[in-house]
C-alpha angles and dihedrals in degrees: 000000000000106000091192098050091114090069091071090065096052124100121233090260091050091049090050091050090050092051091048091050092049092046091051091051092049090049092051089051093045092049094053111125142170115011091351087077088072096061130086112229113228090171085076090058090052089065090068116092095227115082112215132152104244114237098224116181117200121207120231113272099261093050092042092053092047087054090051090052091049090048091052090047090052090052089052090052096043097039105027093159097047114130115254118242102207097181120124116246115266123180113251122213089253092055092046089053090050090052093250 
């Protein structure tokens, strides 16, 4: 099954619009900062033409938190000069709508 078969039917203008939309989504994800780094981004999945219910598996709390610590440690190693965002987490409207 070719998941990208729909692209063959698009005009050049439609393809360009699709690329612009995907680039904007990647940029939003790339530009996430602070507590937003801790969230998965299902709005990226919504850009795909196929509609499936993602089968997300969530680790038990202790393993999940160890993964969060390792992720933060990797950010420290990869971005040692990154500014620190010392604000406490507060739910945004977007996260409330996502059930977060």
